[in-house]
KOLVOMI-269574 format. One record per residue (C-alpha): residue number from 0; x, y, z; chain. Coordinates in nm, 3 decimals, always signed. Layout:
BEGIN
+-----+---------+---------+---------+-----+
: seq :    east :   north :      up : mol :
+-----+---------+---------+---------+-----+
: NUM :       X :       Y :       Z :   A :
...
+-----+---------+---------+---------+-----+
//
This chain:
BEGIN
+-----+---------+---------+---------+-----+
: seq :    east :   north :      up : mol :
+-----+---------+---------+---------+-----+
:   0 :  +0.969 :  +1.111 :  -0.438 :   A :
:   1 :  +1.313 :  +1.136 :  -0.591 :   A :
:   2 :  +1.581 :  +1.388 :  -0.495 :   A :
:   3 :  +1.531 :  +1.762 :  -0.492 :   A :
:   4 :  +1.498 :  +2.070 :  -0.275 :   A :
:   5 :  +1.584 :  +2.084 :  +0.092 :   A :
:   6 :  +1.277 :  +2.071 :  +0.318 :   A :
:   7 :  +1.029 :  +2.029 :  +0.031 :   A :
:   8 :  +0.726 :  +1.967 :  +0.253 :   A :
:   9 :  +0.480 :  +2.252 :  +0.297 :   A :
:  10 :  +0.153 :  +2.239 :  +0.488 :   A :
:  11 :  -0.128 :  +2.291 :  +0.238 :   A :
:  12 :  -0.298 :  +2.609 :  +0.348 :   A :
:  13 :  -0.651 :  +2.624 :  +0.217 :   A :
:  14 :  -0.774 :  +2.353 :  -0.013 :   A :
:  15 :  -0.619 :  +2.429 :  -0.353 :   A :
:  16 :  -0.287 :  +2.418 :  -0.533 :   A :
:  17 :  -0.156 :  +2.471 :  -0.887 :   A :
:  18 :  +0.009 :  +2.181 :  -1.063 :   A :
:  19 :  +0.025 :  +1.985 :  -1.387 :   A :
:  20 :  +0.253 :  +1.711 :  -1.515 :   A :
:  21 :  +0.291 :  +1.631 :  -1.885 :   A :
:  22 :  +0.559 :  +1.529 :  -2.139 :   A :
:  23 :  +0.609 :  +1.893 :  -2.238 :   A :
:  24 :  +0.785 :  +1.966 :  -1.910 :   A :
:  25 :  +1.163 :  +1.934 :  -1.904 :   A :
:  26 :  +1.141 :  +1.748 :  -1.573 :   A :
:  27 :  +0.896 :  +1.484 :  -1.701 :   A :
:  28 :  +0.967 :  +1.149 :  -1.526 :   A :
:  29 :  +1.247 :  +1.307 :  -1.320 :   A :
:  30 :  +1.052 :  +1.209 :  -1.008 :   A :
:  31 :  +1.054 :  +0.844 :  -1.121 :   A :
:  32 :  +1.412 :  +0.765 :  -1.028 :   A :
:  33 :  +1.632 :  +0.702 :  -0.726 :   A :
:  34 :  +1.329 :  +0.630 :  -0.506 :   A :
:  35 :  +1.293 :  +0.465 :  -0.171 :   A :
:  36 :  +0.935 :  +0.365 :  -0.241 :   A :
:  37 :  +0.756 :  +0.145 :  +0.011 :   A :
:  38 :  +0.477 :  -0.060 :  -0.143 :   A :
:  39 :  +0.159 :  -0.129 :  +0.050 :   A :
:  40 :  -0.031 :  -0.458 :  +0.013 :   A :
:  41 :  -0.286 :  -0.283 :  -0.209 :   A :
:  42 :  -0.008 :  -0.144 :  -0.430 :   A :
:  43 :  +0.128 :  -0.495 :  -0.475 :   A :
:  44 :  -0.217 :  -0.636 :  -0.549 :   A :
:  45 :  -0.272 :  -0.383 :  -0.828 :   A :
:  46 :  +0.077 :  -0.413 :  -0.975 :   A :
:  47 :  +0.104 :  -0.792 :  -0.980 :   A :
:  48 :  -0.239 :  -0.821 :  -1.141 :   A :
:  49 :  -0.153 :  -0.551 :  -1.395 :   A :
:  50 :  +0.162 :  -0.740 :  -1.492 :   A :
:  51 :  -0.013 :  -1.077 :  -1.489 :   A :
:  52 :  +0.229 :  -1.218 :  -1.234 :   A :
:  53 :  +0.170 :  -1.434 :  -0.927 :   A :
:  54 :  +0.270 :  -1.266 :  -0.603 :   A :
:  55 :  +0.591 :  -1.472 :  -0.565 :   A :
:  56 :  +0.726 :  -1.373 :  -0.904 :   A :
:  57 :  +0.633 :  -1.008 :  -0.865 :   A :
:  58 :  +0.802 :  -0.986 :  -0.524 :   A :
:  59 :  +1.115 :  -1.168 :  -0.646 :   A :
:  60 :  +1.149 :  -0.961 :  -0.963 :   A :
:  61 :  +1.062 :  -0.611 :  -0.849 :   A :
:  62 :  +1.106 :  -0.577 :  -0.473 :   A :
:  63 :  +1.322 :  -0.620 :  -0.167 :   A :
:  64 :  +1.222 :  -0.654 :  +0.197 :   A :
:  65 :  +1.357 :  -0.458 :  +0.492 :   A :
:  66 :  +1.257 :  -0.422 :  +0.858 :   A :
:  67 :  +0.997 :  -0.150 :  +0.892 :   A :
:  68 :  +1.039 :  +0.155 :  +1.107 :   A :
:  69 :  +0.872 :  +0.174 :  +1.445 :   A :
:  70 :  +0.756 :  -0.175 :  +1.545 :   A :
:  71 :  +0.963 :  -0.361 :  +1.289 :   A :
:  72 :  +0.697 :  -0.514 :  +1.067 :   A :
:  73 :  +0.865 :  -0.605 :  +0.737 :   A :
:  74 :  +0.820 :  -0.355 :  +0.456 :   A :
:  75 :  +0.846 :  -0.416 :  +0.084 :   A :
:  76 :  +1.040 :  -0.163 :  -0.124 :   A :
:  77 :  +1.033 :  -0.127 :  -0.501 :   A :
:  78 :  +1.371 :  -0.200 :  -0.661 :   A :
:  79 :  +1.513 :  +0.063 :  -0.890 :   A :
:  80 :  +1.685 :  -0.040 :  -1.210 :   A :
:  81 :  +2.064 :  -0.089 :  -1.203 :   A :
:  82 :  +2.134 :  +0.198 :  -1.441 :   A :
:  83 :  +2.294 :  +0.540 :  -1.410 :   A :
:  84 :  +1.970 :  +0.713 :  -1.319 :   A :
:  85 :  +1.842 :  +0.435 :  -1.091 :   A :
:  86 :  +1.508 :  +0.465 :  -1.265 :   A :
:  87 :  +1.181 :  +0.302 :  -1.167 :   A :
:  88 :  +1.139 :  -0.031 :  -1.350 :   A :
:  89 :  +0.806 :  +0.086 :  -1.487 :   A :
:  90 :  +0.905 :  +0.425 :  -1.630 :   A :
:  91 :  +0.962 :  +0.487 :  -2.000 :   A :
:  92 :  +1.045 :  +0.807 :  -2.192 :   A :
:  93 :  +0.672 :  +0.834 :  -2.265 :   A :
:  94 :  +0.575 :  +0.798 :  -1.899 :   A :
:  95 :  +0.464 :  +0.520 :  -1.666 :   A :
:  96 :  +0.381 :  +0.188 :  -1.832 :   A :
:  97 :  +0.159 :  +0.083 :  -1.539 :   A :
:  98 :  +0.003 :  +0.426 :  -1.497 :   A :
:  99 :  -0.353 :  +0.317 :  -1.417 :   A :
: 100 :  -0.219 :  +0.078 :  -1.150 :   A :
: 101 :  +0.074 :  +0.284 :  -1.021 :   A :
: 102 :  +0.135 :  +0.288 :  -0.644 :   A :
: 103 :  -0.060 :  +0.522 :  -0.420 :   A :
: 104 :  +0.252 :  +0.724 :  -0.332 :   A :
: 105 :  +0.303 :  +0.797 :  -0.703 :   A :
: 106 :  -0.054 :  +0.893 :  -0.783 :   A :
: 107 :  -0.098 :  +1.129 :  -0.488 :   A :
: 108 :  +0.222 :  +1.321 :  -0.575 :   A :
: 109 :  +0.282 :  +1.618 :  -0.535 :   A :
: 110 :  +0.042 :  +1.605 :  -0.240 :   A :
: 111 :  +0.111 :  +1.421 :  +0.083 :   A :
: 112 :  -0.158 :  +1.292 :  +0.315 :   A :
: 113 :  -0.129 :  +1.213 :  +0.684 :   A :
: 114 :  -0.410 :  +1.049 :  +0.879 :   A :
: 115 :  -0.497 :  +0.988 :  +1.241 :   A :
: 116 :  -0.781 :  +0.787 :  +1.385 :   A :
: 117 :  -0.885 :  +0.805 :  +1.747 :   A :
: 118 :  -1.039 :  +0.506 :  +1.914 :   A :
: 119 :  -1.414 :  +0.480 :  +1.848 :   A :
: 120 :  -1.386 :  +0.722 :  +1.553 :   A :
: 121 :  -1.508 :  +0.638 :  +1.207 :   A :
: 122 :  -1.322 :  +0.800 :  +0.918 :   A :
: 123 :  -0.965 :  +0.912 :  +0.992 :   A :
: 124 :  -0.876 :  +1.279 :  +1.026 :   A :
: 125 :  -0.672 :  +1.400 :  +0.727 :   A :
: 126 :  -0.394 :  +1.656 :  +0.695 :   A :
: 127 :  -0.253 :  +1.744 :  +0.353 :   A :
: 128 :  +0.078 :  +1.896 :  +0.253 :   A :
: 129 :  +0.257 :  +1.984 :  -0.073 :   A :
: 130 :  +0.588 :  +1.827 :  -0.176 :   A :
: 131 :  +0.777 :  +2.101 :  -0.362 :   A :
: 132 :  +1.088 :  +1.935 :  -0.502 :   A :
: 133 :  +1.346 :  +2.156 :  -0.666 :   A :
: 134 :  +1.344 :  +1.976 :  -1.000 :   A :
: 135 :  +0.965 :  +1.986 :  -1.044 :   A :
: 136 :  +0.834 :  +2.242 :  -1.293 :   A :
: 137 :  +0.474 :  +2.131 :  -1.254 :   A :
: 138 :  +0.402 :  +2.396 :  -0.992 :   A :
: 139 :  +0.449 :  +2.665 :  -1.257 :   A :
: 140 :  +0.158 :  +2.531 :  -1.456 :   A :
: 141 :  -0.168 :  +2.727 :  -1.428 :   A :
: 142 :  -0.406 :  +2.437 :  -1.365 :   A :
: 143 :  -0.559 :  +2.461 :  -1.017 :   A :
: 144 :  -0.690 :  +2.170 :  -0.812 :   A :
: 145 :  -0.874 :  +2.122 :  -0.490 :   A :
: 146 :  -0.765 :  +1.825 :  -0.281 :   A :
: 147 :  -1.101 :  +1.661 :  -0.349 :   A :
: 148 :  -1.068 :  +1.706 :  -0.726 :   A :
: 149 :  -0.710 :  +1.577 :  -0.724 :   A :
: 150 :  -0.811 :  +1.273 :  -0.519 :   A :
: 151 :  -1.087 :  +1.189 :  -0.765 :   A :
: 152 :  -0.881 :  +1.263 :  -1.077 :   A :
: 153 :  -0.593 :  +1.041 :  -0.962 :   A :
: 154 :  -0.817 :  +0.751 :  -0.860 :   A :
: 155 :  -0.704 :  +0.760 :  -0.500 :   A :
: 156 :  -1.031 :  +0.642 :  -0.345 :   A :
: 157 :  -0.957 :  +0.267 :  -0.319 :   A :
: 158 :  -0.590 :  +0.332 :  -0.239 :   A :
: 159 :  -0.677 :  +0.556 :  +0.055 :   A :
: 160 :  -0.940 :  +0.312 :  +0.176 :   A :
: 161 :  -0.710 :  +0.008 :  +0.179 :   A :
: 162 :  -0.403 :  +0.199 :  +0.292 :   A :
: 163 :  -0.587 :  +0.350 :  +0.589 :   A :
: 164 :  -0.676 :  -0.003 :  +0.700 :   A :
: 165 :  -0.314 :  -0.103 :  +0.651 :   A :
: 166 :  -0.188 :  +0.187 :  +0.863 :   A :
: 167 :  -0.411 :  +0.072 :  +1.148 :   A :
: 168 :  -0.205 :  -0.246 :  +1.155 :   A :
: 169 :  +0.154 :  -0.131 :  +1.106 :   A :
: 170 :  +0.131 :  +0.163 :  +1.347 :   A :
: 171 :  +0.031 :  -0.060 :  +1.638 :   A :
: 172 :  +0.252 :  -0.257 :  +1.871 :   A :
: 173 :  +0.196 :  -0.631 :  +1.867 :   A :
: 174 :  +0.217 :  -0.843 :  +2.180 :   A :
: 175 :  +0.573 :  -0.915 :  +2.295 :   A :
: 176 :  +0.626 :  -1.285 :  +2.209 :   A :
: 177 :  +0.939 :  -1.495 :  +2.235 :   A :
: 178 :  +1.193 :  -1.463 :  +1.953 :   A :
: 179 :  +1.082 :  -1.795 :  +1.803 :   A :
: 180 :  +0.717 :  -1.696 :  +1.802 :   A :
: 181 :  +0.800 :  -1.349 :  +1.670 :   A :
: 182 :  +0.997 :  -1.500 :  +1.382 :   A :
: 183 :  +0.700 :  -1.718 :  +1.288 :   A :
: 184 :  +0.464 :  -1.422 :  +1.333 :   A :
: 185 :  +0.669 :  -1.208 :  +1.095 :   A :
: 186 :  +0.672 :  -1.488 :  +0.838 :   A :
: 187 :  +0.294 :  -1.512 :  +0.859 :   A :
: 188 :  +0.269 :  -1.132 :  +0.853 :   A :
: 189 :  +0.464 :  -1.119 :  +0.526 :   A :
: 190 :  +0.259 :  -1.398 :  +0.367 :   A :
: 191 :  -0.075 :  -1.251 :  +0.474 :   A :
: 192 :  +0.001 :  -0.891 :  +0.381 :   A :
: 193 :  +0.219 :  -0.911 :  +0.072 :   A :
: 194 :  +0.200 :  -1.257 :  -0.084 :   A :
: 195 :  -0.170 :  -1.269 :  -0.154 :   A :
: 196 :  -0.163 :  -1.577 :  -0.377 :   A :
: 197 :  +0.008 :  -1.780 :  -0.103 :   A :
: 198 :  -0.236 :  -1.643 :  +0.153 :   A :
: 199 :  -0.523 :  -1.775 :  -0.061 :   A :
: 200 :  -0.360 :  -2.120 :  -0.054 :   A :
: 201 :  -0.321 :  -2.087 :  +0.322 :   A :
: 202 :  -0.694 :  -2.016 :  +0.355 :   A :
: 203 :  -0.810 :  -2.299 :  +0.131 :   A :
: 204 :  -0.540 :  -2.565 :  +0.174 :   A :
: 205 :  -0.493 :  -2.564 :  +0.552 :   A :
: 206 :  -0.731 :  -2.585 :  +0.849 :   A :
: 207 :  -0.808 :  -2.212 :  +0.827 :   A :
: 208 :  -1.174 :  -2.263 :  +0.731 :   A :
: 209 :  -1.209 :  -2.530 :  +0.997 :   A :
: 210 :  -1.093 :  -2.282 :  +1.262 :   A :
: 211 :  -1.274 :  -1.968 :  +1.149 :   A :
: 212 :  -1.642 :  -1.931 :  +1.069 :   A :
: 213 :  -1.687 :  -1.739 :  +0.744 :   A :
: 214 :  -2.012 :  -1.689 :  +0.559 :   A :
: 215 :  -2.035 :  -1.904 :  +0.248 :   A :
: 216 :  -2.078 :  -1.591 :  +0.034 :   A :
: 217 :  -1.746 :  -1.455 :  +0.160 :   A :
: 218 :  -1.573 :  -1.788 :  +0.105 :   A :
: 219 :  -1.687 :  -1.793 :  -0.257 :   A :
: 220 :  -1.581 :  -1.431 :  -0.307 :   A :
: 221 :  -1.229 :  -1.469 :  -0.176 :   A :
: 222 :  -1.166 :  -1.756 :  -0.418 :   A :
: 223 :  -1.151 :  -1.507 :  -0.705 :   A :
: 224 :  -1.160 :  -1.153 :  -0.566 :   A :
: 225 :  -0.819 :  -1.028 :  -0.451 :   A :
: 226 :  -0.961 :  -0.719 :  -0.280 :   A :
: 227 :  -1.196 :  -0.932 :  -0.070 :   A :
: 228 :  -0.904 :  -1.161 :  +0.012 :   A :
: 229 :  -0.689 :  -0.865 :  +0.118 :   A :
: 230 :  -0.963 :  -0.746 :  +0.354 :   A :
: 231 :  -0.968 :  -1.095 :  +0.505 :   A :
: 232 :  -0.591 :  -1.088 :  +0.547 :   A :
: 233 :  -0.615 :  -0.759 :  +0.739 :   A :
: 234 :  -0.875 :  -0.913 :  +0.970 :   A :
: 235 :  -0.652 :  -1.217 :  +1.021 :   A :
: 236 :  -0.352 :  -0.997 :  +1.105 :   A :
: 237 :  -0.551 :  -0.805 :  +1.365 :   A :
: 238 :  -0.667 :  -1.135 :  +1.512 :   A :
: 239 :  -0.324 :  -1.298 :  +1.522 :   A :
: 240 :  -0.109 :  -0.997 :  +1.614 :   A :
: 241 :  -0.334 :  -0.800 :  +1.848 :   A :
: 242 :  -0.590 :  -1.051 :  +1.969 :   A :
: 243 :  -0.882 :  -0.859 :  +1.820 :   A :
: 244 :  -1.204 :  -1.053 :  +1.766 :   A :
: 245 :  -1.208 :  -0.978 :  +1.395 :   A :
: 246 :  -1.264 :  -1.342 :  +1.293 :   A :
: 247 :  -1.524 :  -1.562 :  +1.462 :   A :
: 248 :  -1.397 :  -1.901 :  +1.574 :   A :
: 249 :  -1.598 :  -2.210 :  +1.493 :   A :
: 250 :  -1.766 :  -2.389 :  +1.778 :   A :
: 251 :  -1.786 :  -2.769 :  +1.767 :   A :
: 252 :  -2.152 :  -2.741 :  +1.664 :   A :
: 253 :  -2.063 :  -2.517 :  +1.368 :   A :
: 254 :  -1.780 :  -2.733 :  +1.237 :   A :
: 255 :  -1.843 :  -2.869 :  +0.887 :   A :
+-----+---------+---------+---------+-----+
//
């Protein structure tokens, strides 16, 4: 987050750290500028709903898209404002104006979390580290946290849950298709992962429900519930990119 000390990452020894952030600190909101902040699908879901914007308008107004690292899946980055400080578009002198729906990378700060999941395992293994940036005075504050308390206080539960599912997708190698197929795959990847409103139209206004057998209860839920729709999009991506049997196909007898 932001600019600061060289090699700011420290493995979190033990389970506790001292930190507090508040307007009384001279560095308040200093970490909310000049960011290269990648937004996950769940981040976008929360932000576009908080701002009352459809996915298209949120993406056009606040983000840019670049090829992702590793296997090249497109990633969405939050645009900074075109001002001297290159500040986050949501920061004000009083703090974050979308605080309760801020991205996961913002709410976990100053802690970092790395996960790994072996095949056949349930919950991912977690490793935590501290990000000690040179400008941050919050580490001088006396308040002490455990990782568990910080996770609960910052509302990280749903973010970790959705982002862990997301990492299962973007850290895997898809099949090696032709360039034409790959181009179409990446377009569908972007729509399914990031443009949730258009993905809903894809589900309900194409032959999607004729191809895939979904329980009626799920169909009704994804009409209105963005989190349920995002879970469906993850299943669809695993099906289309990796050939996983995450969505049951309709048989002729089950067709409507």
